[in-house]
FIVOMAR-884225 format. One line per field, with one value per residue: chain; residue in three letters; x, y, z of N, C-alpha, C in turn. Coordinates in steps of 0.1 Angstrom, whole numbers, always signed. Layout:
# residues N
lumgu = c(A;...)
guza = c(ALA;...)
n.X = c(X;...)
n.Y = c(Y;...)
n.Z = c(Z;...)
ca.X = c(X;...)
ca.Y = c(Y;...)
ca.Z = c(Z;...)
c.X = c(X;...)
c.Y = c(Y;...)
c.Z = c(Z;...)
//
This chain:
# residues 295
lumgu = c(A;A;A;A;A;A;A;A;A;A;A;A;A;A;A;A;A;A;A;A;A;A;A;A;A;A;A;A;A;A;A;A;A;A;A;A;A;A;A;A;A;A;A;A;A;A;A;A;A;A;A;A;A;A;A;A;A;A;A;A;A;A;A;A;A;A;A;A;A;A;A;A;A;A;A;A;A;A;A;A;A;A;A;A;A;A;A;A;A;A;A;A;A;A;A;A;A;A;A;A;A;A;A;A;A;A;A;A;A;A;A;A;A;A;A;A;A;A;A;A;A;A;A;A;A;A;A;A;A;A;A;A;A;A;A;A;A;A;A;A;A;A;A;A;A;A;A;A;A;A;A;A;A;A;A;A;A;A;A;A;A;A;A;A;A;A;A;A;A;A;A;A;A;A;A;A;A;A;A;A;A;A;A;A;A;A;A;A;A;A;A;A;A;A;A;A;A;A;A;A;A;A;A;A;A;A;A;A;A;A;A;A;A;A;A;A;A;A;A;A;A;A;A;A;A;A;A;A;A;A;A;A;A;A;A;A;A;A;A;A;A;A;A;A;A;A;A;A;A;A;A;A;A;A;A;A;A;A;A;A;A;A;A;A;A;A;A;A;A;A;A;A;A;A;A;A;A;A;A;A;A;A;A;A;A;A;A;A;A;A;A;A;A;A;A)
guza = c(MET;LYS;PRO;GLN;VAL;ARG;SER;PHE;HIS;HIS;LEU;ALA;THR;GLY;THR;TRP;THR;HIS;ILE;VAL;VAL;ASP;PRO;GLN;THR;ARG;ARG;ALA;ALA;ILE;ILE;ASP;PRO;VAL;LEU;ASP;PHE;ASP;LEU;PRO;SER;GLY;LYS;VAL;ALA;THR;GLY;SER;ALA;ARG;ARG;LEU;LEU;GLU;TYR;ILE;ALA;THR;THR;GLY;LEU;GLU;ILE;GLU;TRP;ILE;LEU;GLU;THR;HIS;ALA;HIS;ALA;ASP;HIS;LEU;THR;ALA;ALA;ALA;TRP;LEU;LYS;ARG;GLN;LEU;SER;ALA;LYS;GLY;THR;THR;PRO;ALA;ILE;GLY;ILE;GLY;HIS;GLY;ILE;LEU;SER;VAL;GLN;ALA;THR;PHE;LYS;LYS;LYS;LEU;ASN;LEU;ASP;ASP;GLN;PHE;VAL;ALA;ASP;GLY;ARG;GLN;PHE;ASP;THR;LEU;PHE;HIS;ASP;ALA;ASP;THR;LEU;CYS;ILE;GLY;ASP;LEU;GLU;ALA;HIS;VAL;ILE;ALA;THR;PRO;GLY;HIS;THR;ALA;ASP;GLY;VAL;THR;TYR;VAL;PHE;ASP;ASP;ALA;ALA;PHE;VAL;GLY;ASP;THR;LEU;PHE;ALA;PRO;ARG;GLY;GLY;THR;ALA;ARG;CYS;ASP;PHE;PRO;GLY;ALA;ASP;ALA;ALA;THR;LEU;TYR;ARG;THR;ILE;GLN;ARG;LEU;TYR;SER;LEU;PRO;ASP;SER;THR;ARG;VAL;TYR;LEU;ALA;HIS;ASP;TYR;PRO;PRO;GLU;GLY;GLU;GLU;ALA;MET;SER;GLN;THR;THR;ILE;ALA;GLN;GLN;LYS;ALA;SER;ASN;ILE;HIS;LEU;ARG;ALA;ASP;THR;SER;GLU;ALA;GLU;PHE;VAL;ALA;LEU;ARG;GLU;ARG;ARG;ASP;ALA;THR;LEU;PRO;VAL;PRO;THR;LEU;LEU;TRP;PRO;SER;LEU;GLN;MET;ASN;ILE;ARG;GLY;GLY;HIS;LEU;PRO;PRO;PRO;GLU;THR;GLY;ASP;ARG;ALA;TYR;PHE;LYS;LEU;PRO;VAL;ASP;ALA;GLU;THR;PHE;SER;THR)
n.X = c(+195;+190;+172;+146;+140;+118;+115;+100;+95;+88;+81;+75;+85;+110;+113;+121;+103;+105;+99;+106;+113;+109;+119;+112;+89;+72;+65;+66;+80;+71;+89;+92;+68;+47;+24;+5;+6;-7;+4;-5;-34;-40;-47;-48;-38;-39;-27;+0;+4;-15;-4;+15;-2;-14;+8;+15;-8;-8;+15;+12;+20;+24;+21;+40;+52;+53;+77;+95;+122;+128;+112;+102;+109;+100;+80;+47;+39;+25;+19;-1;-25;-20;-19;-45;-58;-46;-53;-81;-81;-74;-49;-28;-4;+25;+35;+66;+93;+123;+134;+141;+121;+107;+120;+119;+92;+86;+101;+88;+62;+64;+74;+53;+33;+14;-16;-28;-40;-22;+0;+33;+46;+52;+31;+17;+28;+35;+58;+88;+120;+152;+188;+204;+182;+161;+141;+116;+107;+87;+109;+131;+155;+161;+184;+186;+201;+209;+209;+215;+219;+213;+186;+171;+158;+167;+170;+186;+177;+188;+187;+200;+221;+212;+207;+187;+188;+176;+177;+204;+226;+229;+228;+261;+269;+253;+259;+255;+231;+215;+223;+210;+186;+164;+179;+198;+232;+264;+288;+279;+265;+287;+299;+279;+278;+303;+298;+280;+298;+313;+300;+299;+316;+301;+275;+242;+229;+201;+183;+166;+159;+165;+179;+184;+208;+196;+186;+196;+189;+170;+185;+181;+196;+229;+262;+280;+307;+308;+299;+320;+341;+334;+315;+305;+306;+316;+340;+358;+382;+378;+381;+367;+367;+370;+346;+326;+331;+326;+299;+286;+291;+277;+251;+243;+235;+212;+177;+146;+129;+102;+78;+81;+66;+38;+45;+59;+39;+21;+38;+49;+28;+25;+14;-12;-37;-39;-62;-96;-110;-132;-162;-154;-129;-94;-65;-34;-7;+13;+42;+49;+75;+80;+99;+111;+90;+70;+46)
n.Y = c(-9;+24;+50;+71;+105;+131;+165;+190;+224;+245;+276;+296;+286;+278;+250;+218;+191;+157;+131;+99;+72;+38;+27;+4;-8;+13;+21;+42;+68;+96;+124;+146;+163;+193;+215;+245;+274;+303;+325;+350;+349;+323;+304;+273;+255;+234;+235;+231;+204;+192;+194;+174;+152;+154;+150;+123;+110;+115;+102;+76;+65;+45;+51;+41;+49;+77;+98;+114;+134;+146;+162;+190;+225;+247;+245;+232;+198;+179;+152;+136;+145;+139;+111;+105;+113;+96;+71;+72;+68;+42;+33;+29;+46;+43;+63;+75;+82;+93;+74;+91;+109;+105;+118;+144;+148;+146;+167;+190;+186;+193;+220;+232;+228;+207;+188;+155;+145;+145;+121;+112;+91;+83;+72;+86;+82;+57;+42;+41;+48;+33;+36;+21;+6;-7;-1;-6;+4;-9;-28;-16;-10;+9;+22;+34;+61;+73;+106;+127;+159;+184;+181;+157;+137;+134;+118;+102;+90;+66;+57;+36;+54;+78;+101;+114;+140;+157;+185;+184;+189;+218;+234;+237;+264;+273;+259;+242;+227;+245;+244;+250;+243;+226;+196;+196;+196;+207;+193;+167;+169;+174;+149;+133;+143;+135;+108;+109;+120;+98;+83;+73;+95;+102;+101;+113;+141;+150;+178;+193;+219;+251;+283;+305;+331;+363;+363;+339;+305;+281;+253;+218;+195;+182;+168;+144;+147;+174;+187;+180;+193;+221;+230;+256;+256;+231;+214;+186;+188;+202;+206;+192;+209;+234;+235;+233;+257;+276;+270;+275;+303;+313;+304;+318;+342;+338;+342;+331;+306;+316;+301;+283;+274;+268;+249;+228;+219;+207;+189;+171;+156;+141;+154;+160;+183;+201;+189;+199;+227;+244;+237;+228;+239;+243;+252;+268;+269;+294;+297;+321;+344;+361;+372;+398;+414;+440;+457)
n.Z = c(-123;-133;-117;-129;-126;-118;-111;-91;-86;-58;-57;-37;-13;-19;-22;-34;-48;-55;-78;-80;-101;-110;-140;-153;-142;-138;-113;-84;-62;-41;-30;-4;-6;-11;+5;-4;+14;+29;+51;+64;+59;+67;+49;+34;+6;-24;-48;-58;-50;-65;-91;-90;-89;-114;-131;-124;-132;-160;-168;-161;-137;-107;-74;-47;-24;-2;+7;+34;+39;+63;+91;+79;+84;+70;+52;+47;+47;+21;+23;+37;+25;-2;+0;+7;-17;-37;-26;-30;-57;-60;-52;-24;-10;+12;+39;+48;+71;+89;+118;+138;+141;+163;+184;+175;+175;+203;+213;+202;+210;+236;+234;+222;+239;+236;+240;+252;+230;+209;+202;+208;+193;+167;+153;+134;+110;+84;+82;+99;+94;+100;+101;+73;+66;+40;+11;-15;-48;-72;-90;-81;-57;-27;-4;+30;+46;+77;+84;+105;+123;+111;+118;+141;+128;+102;+71;+43;+11;-10;-43;-63;-83;-74;-49;-24;-4;+14;+36;+42;+25;+5;-28;-41;-40;-20;+3;+34;+56;+84;+119;+143;+153;+177;+189;+169;+156;+149;+146;+144;+120;+103;+103;+93;+67;+57;+54;+33;+14;+9;-9;-44;-67;-89;-81;-83;-66;-52;-42;-14;-12;-28;-29;-49;-60;-71;-104;-111;-119;-100;-86;-89;-86;-79;-79;-60;-65;-73;-49;-31;-42;-43;-24;-4;+23;+32;+19;+4;+17;+41;+75;+105;+127;+115;+100;+120;+135;+114;+109;+133;+137;+115;+119;+141;+131;+116;+108;+123;+106;+85;+84;+105;+129;+121;+101;+115;+132;+114;+102;+120;+124;+102;+81;+87;+98;+130;+155;+151;+168;+171;+157;+125;+123;+124;+144;+144;+168;+185;+202;+226;+232;+259;+275;+278;+280;+293;+313)
ca.X = c(+186;+190;+159;+142;+136;+112;+116;+90;+100;+78;+88;+72;+93;+122;+114;+121;+97;+110;+92;+116;+105;+115;+114;+107;+75;+65;+62;+73;+78;+71;+98;+91;+57;+44;+11;+6;+1;-6;+5;-14;-48;-42;-53;-40;-43;-33;-23;+13;+3;-23;+6;+21;-12;-15;+20;+13;-19;-5;+26;+8;+27;+18;+29;+41;+57;+55;+89;+99;+136;+127;+100;+107;+105;+98;+68;+37;+39;+13;+19;-14;-35;-17;-22;-60;-62;-42;-61;-94;-80;-71;-35;-25;+11;+29;+43;+78;+102;+133;+130;+144;+110;+102;+127;+114;+78;+87;+106;+79;+50;+67;+75;+40;+23;+3;-22;-26;-45;-10;+9;+46;+52;+54;+19;+12;+35;+33;+71;+99;+132;+165;+200;+207;+170;+159;+127;+115;+96;+88;+121;+142;+157;+168;+188;+184;+212;+205;+217;+212;+228;+203;+175;+174;+151;+171;+175;+188;+173;+197;+182;+211;+230;+205;+206;+178;+196;+169;+184;+217;+234;+223;+237;+274;+269;+244;+265;+249;+219;+218;+224;+206;+173;+165;+184;+208;+246;+272;+298;+271;+262;+299;+302;+269;+282;+314;+292;+275;+309;+319;+293;+306;+316;+291;+261;+233;+225;+189;+182;+152;+157;+175;+176;+194;+209;+188;+190;+200;+178;+171;+191;+174;+205;+243;+268;+289;+320;+307;+299;+333;+350;+331;+306;+311;+308;+322;+346;+364;+394;+374;+382;+356;+368;+367;+331;+318;+333;+318;+284;+281;+291;+266;+238;+240;+229;+201;+164;+138;+121;+89;+67;+85;+56;+28;+51;+61;+26;+16;+47;+51;+15;+25;+6;-26;-39;-43;-76;-105;-114;-145;-167;-144;-118;-82;-57;-19;-3;+25;+48;+53;+87;+76;+109;+114;+78;+66;+34)
ca.Y = c(+0;+37;+56;+83;+115;+144;+174;+201;+235;+253;+289;+303;+281;+273;+236;+208;+178;+148;+119;+89;+62;+26;+28;-9;-11;+26;+24;+54;+74;+111;+128;+159;+171;+206;+223;+259;+280;+317;+328;+361;+345;+310;+296;+261;+252;+222;+236;+224;+190;+187;+193;+161;+142;+155;+143;+109;+105;+115;+93;+63;+60;+40;+56;+32;+56;+92;+98;+126;+134;+150;+171;+203;+237;+258;+243;+222;+187;+174;+138;+130;+149;+131;+97;+104;+114;+84;+60;+73;+63;+28;+29;+35;+46;+44;+75;+71;+92;+87;+70;+102;+117;+104;+128;+157;+149;+148;+181;+200;+185;+201;+234;+237;+225;+199;+179;+141;+141;+143;+111;+113;+77;+80;+65;+94;+77;+43;+35;+49;+42;+33;+36;+9;+0;-7;-1;-8;+8;-19;-37;-7;-10;+20;+21;+46;+65;+82;+118;+137;+170;+195;+176;+144;+127;+134;+106;+102;+78;+63;+48;+34;+65;+90;+103;+124;+143;+166;+198;+181;+197;+226;+235;+241;+278;+275;+253;+231;+230;+251;+234;+256;+238;+216;+184;+198;+196;+209;+182;+156;+172;+172;+134;+129;+147;+126;+95;+112;+122;+85;+77;+75;+109;+104;+101;+125;+146;+157;+188;+196;+233;+259;+297;+310;+345;+369;+362;+325;+294;+272;+240;+206;+185;+184;+155;+143;+154;+189;+191;+179;+203;+235;+234;+268;+254;+219;+207;+174;+190;+210;+199;+193;+222;+245;+235;+236;+272;+284;+268;+282;+317;+316;+301;+329;+353;+334;+344;+319;+304;+322;+291;+273;+269;+260;+237;+217;+214;+198;+179;+161;+148;+134;+162;+163;+195;+199;+186;+211;+232;+249;+232;+220;+248;+240;+263;+266;+276;+301;+300;+336;+347;+373;+375;+412;+422;+446;+466)
ca.Z = c(-131;-127;-116;-135;-116;-122;-100;-91;-77;-52;-56;-25;-2;-24;-20;-45;-46;-65;-80;-84;-109;-116;-154;-158;-137;-137;-99;-80;-48;-41;-19;+2;-13;-4;+4;-5;+27;+31;+66;+69;+59;+72;+39;+29;-7;-29;-62;-61;-49;-77;-102;-89;-93;-129;-137;-121;-141;-175;-171;-158;-125;-95;-63;-36;-12;+0;+16;+39;+43;+77;+93;+75;+92;+61;+44;+52;+39;+14;+24;+41;+14;-14;+3;+5;-31;-44;-21;-36;-71;-60;-47;-11;-7;+26;+43;+55;+76;+97;+131;+147;+142;+177;+192;+171;+181;+218;+215;+198;+218;+248;+231;+218;+250;+230;+249;+250;+217;+201;+208;+201;+191;+153;+147;+123;+97;+82;+84;+105;+88;+106;+92;+66;+61;+26;+6;-30;-57;-82;-89;-78;-43;-21;+10;+38;+54;+87;+82;+115;+124;+109;+126;+146;+120;+88;+64;+28;+3;-22;-53;-73;-84;-71;-35;-20;+8;+23;+38;+46;+16;-5;-39;-36;-37;-8;+15;+41;+65;+96;+130;+155;+157;+188;+185;+159;+161;+137;+145;+139;+105;+96;+102;+83;+53;+54;+49;+19;+5;+6;-21;-57;-71;-99;-75;-84;-53;-53;-31;-9;-13;-33;-28;-58;-61;-81;-118;-113;-118;-89;-89;-82;-83;-82;-78;-49;-69;-72;-35;-25;-48;-43;-14;+3;+38;+35;+8;+8;+26;+52;+88;+114;+135;+106;+97;+132;+137;+104;+110;+145;+134;+105;+125;+151;+123;+108;+113;+124;+93;+86;+86;+114;+138;+114;+94;+124;+137;+104;+97;+130;+123;+89;+71;+92;+106;+144;+156;+151;+182;+170;+144;+117;+121;+131;+147;+147;+180;+184;+215;+228;+241;+266;+286;+280;+279;+305;+311)
c.X = c(+186;+176;+158;+137;+130;+111;+107;+94;+88;+84;+87;+81;+107;+124;+113;+113;+101;+101;+103;+109;+114;+110;+109;+92;+66;+59;+71;+71;+79;+80;+96;+80;+53;+30;+14;-1;+4;-7;-5;-29;-50;-47;-43;-46;-34;-29;-10;+12;-5;-14;+12;+11;-14;-4;+19;+3;-15;+7;+24;+16;+19;+26;+28;+45;+56;+66;+92;+114;+138;+115;+105;+101;+101;+87;+59;+37;+25;+11;+5;-25;-33;-21;-37;-64;-58;-50;-75;-93;-75;-58;-33;-11;+13;+37;+54;+87;+112;+128;+132;+132;+104;+108;+121;+100;+78;+91;+95;+65;+52;+67;+62;+29;+11;-3;-21;-33;-33;-1;+22;+53;+53;+42;+13;+18;+33;+46;+81;+112;+144;+176;+201;+194;+169;+144;+127;+104;+97;+100;+133;+144;+165;+173;+188;+197;+207;+214;+213;+222;+220;+191;+178;+168;+156;+175;+177;+184;+181;+191;+193;+221;+224;+202;+197;+181;+188;+177;+199;+227;+225;+231;+250;+276;+261;+250;+257;+238;+224;+217;+220;+192;+175;+169;+195;+222;+255;+282;+291;+268;+275;+301;+291;+273;+294;+309;+286;+287;+316;+312;+301;+305;+305;+277;+254;+228;+213;+186;+168;+149;+168;+170;+186;+196;+200;+194;+195;+188;+181;+176;+184;+184;+220;+249;+277;+303;+319;+306;+312;+343;+347;+320;+312;+313;+316;+327;+353;+376;+391;+375;+369;+356;+365;+352;+323;+319;+325;+303;+279;+281;+279;+252;+233;+234;+216;+187;+157;+130;+107;+77;+71;+74;+44;+33;+53;+49;+19;+25;+50;+38;+14;+17;-8;-26;-41;-58;-85;-109;-128;-151;-157;-131;-106;-74;-43;-16;+10;+31;+52;+65;+84;+86;+111;+102;+74;+54;+38)
c.Y = c(+13;+43;+68;+93;+127;+153;+186;+212;+243;+267;+296;+299;+277;+258;+228;+195;+170;+136;+109;+77;+50;+25;+15;-11;+1;+28;+35;+58;+89;+114;+143;+168;+183;+210;+238;+265;+295;+321;+339;+356;+331;+300;+285;+257;+240;+223;+229;+209;+184;+186;+179;+150;+142;+148;+128;+103;+104;+106;+79;+56;+54;+43;+46;+38;+71;+93;+112;+125;+139;+159;+185;+215;+249;+256;+232;+210;+183;+159;+132;+133;+140;+116;+95;+104;+102;+72;+60;+68;+49;+23;+36;+35;+47;+57;+71;+83;+85;+84;+82;+111;+116;+115;+142;+159;+152;+162;+191;+198;+193;+216;+240;+234;+217;+190;+164;+136;+139;+133;+110;+100;+73;+74;+73;+90;+62;+35;+45;+42;+44;+33;+22;+1;+1;-6;-3;+0;-1;-28;-29;-6;+3;+16;+34;+48;+75;+94;+129;+149;+183;+193;+162;+133;+126;+120;+109;+89;+77;+53;+46;+46;+78;+91;+116;+128;+153;+179;+196;+189;+205;+226;+240;+255;+282;+269;+242;+236;+237;+241;+241;+253;+228;+203;+184;+199;+197;+198;+170;+157;+170;+157;+128;+131;+139;+113;+97;+113;+108;+78;+80;+90;+112;+104;+114;+128;+155;+165;+189;+210;+239;+274;+304;+325;+351;+368;+348;+316;+286;+259;+229;+196;+189;+170;+155;+149;+169;+194;+190;+189;+217;+239;+245;+266;+241;+212;+194;+176;+199;+201;+201;+205;+234;+246;+239;+251;+280;+283;+275;+297;+321;+314;+312;+341;+350;+337;+331;+318;+309;+312;+280;+266;+262;+248;+226;+211;+205;+186;+168;+152;+141;+141;+164;+176;+192;+196;+199;+214;+237;+245;+224;+229;+244;+252;+259;+274;+283;+304;+315;+337;+361;+377;+389;+420;+427;+455;+480)
c.Z = c(-125;-127;-125;-124;-123;-110;-102;-81;-71;-48;-43;-13;-6;-23;-33;-40;-58;-66;-87;-89;-112;-131;-160;-154;-136;-123;-94;-66;-50;-29;-16;-6;-4;-6;+2;+8;+27;+45;+70;+69;+65;+62;+34;+16;-13;-43;-66;-60;-61;-89;-102;-94;-108;-136;-136;-130;-155;-178;-167;-146;-114;-83;-51;-23;-13;+11;+21;+43;+58;+79;+91;+83;+83;+51;+50;+42;+33;+15;+26;+30;+2;-12;+2;-9;-39;-39;-28;-51;-71;-55;-34;-8;+8;+28;+52;+59;+85;+111;+141;+148;+157;+186;+188;+176;+196;+221;+213;+205;+231;+245;+228;+228;+244;+240;+245;+237;+207;+208;+201;+200;+176;+146;+135;+109;+96;+85;+89;+101;+98;+96;+86;+62;+46;+23;-9;-36;-69;-80;-84;-62;-39;-8;+17;+46;+64;+86;+92;+115;+122;+118;+131;+136;+106;+83;+49;+22;-9;-31;-64;-73;-80;-55;-32;-6;+17;+24;+41;+38;+7;-18;-34;-33;-25;+5;+21;+50;+78;+108;+143;+159;+169;+182;+174;+165;+149;+135;+140;+124;+97;+93;+92;+69;+48;+49;+35;+9;+2;-5;-33;-61;-81;-94;-77;-70;-56;-41;-27;-11;-22;-33;-36;-57;-72;-95;-121;-112;-106;-94;-82;-79;-86;-82;-65;-53;-68;-58;-29;-30;-45;-33;-5;+18;+41;+22;+13;+18;+38;+65;+96;+122;+127;+103;+109;+135;+127;+106;+122;+144;+125;+112;+135;+144;+116;+115;+115;+111;+95;+89;+96;+122;+131;+107;+104;+130;+127;+102;+107;+131;+110;+79;+75;+99;+121;+145;+157;+166;+182;+157;+137;+115;+130;+134;+149;+160;+178;+198;+215;+237;+247;+277;+288;+280;+293;+303;+315)
//
């Protein structure tokens, strides 16, 4: 049975959230949900996540999973908020992410100098997926492919002919994920993408992000065939050496994502804010690079 997919675009961050549905049972999973966050004011809002709840309610879906393709560095996840809202309505979905989150948590606990209130053992999530694990929504089974390279915790969820690839692949005109984050590696990403390219050419590839040129619509999906034929960074005939050289040149020119530090502080916690420090107010930390600073 082929899944039904409804995709929601978050314009501010270029993020796609997908709801994948078993058409027989109307059970479903949410993949990569987003909170609205205004960096200058520190305001967190739930308008985009509420759109998902409205769609779920009007279509009569039962959400069994909230799935993260990795701990994103460009948006705050709405996973924990959505779980609370859905639980209050009588269903409690499980939040899942790749087992590599343990490495990501340990890395950023150190970089952010987090105290012992933050435990880097994955307990913030309900399930940590390994390569070749399976999960079900209703009668529809998915298998998990570990897809590291961009981050250590990357996973792809394959529901029949639909693959949710996170940041591993962008639209063919956008290329592939960057490989300059801690734990990233261009050669590893190349080998990861070769695994994806071994899927049937007709496989629907659902993207986590798209940043279209001015005047073009954002793309939510492509196919394996389209990626192999025209991905600007890695076609079917691109060698590992070519890809690694291209990726390293390009990554050296890329700016730090605007929401990197607040996003990771939420996302390694499964969508929970840092513990309040004064009253009920939480704070995000910002590591300062003062190497060249002088008085």
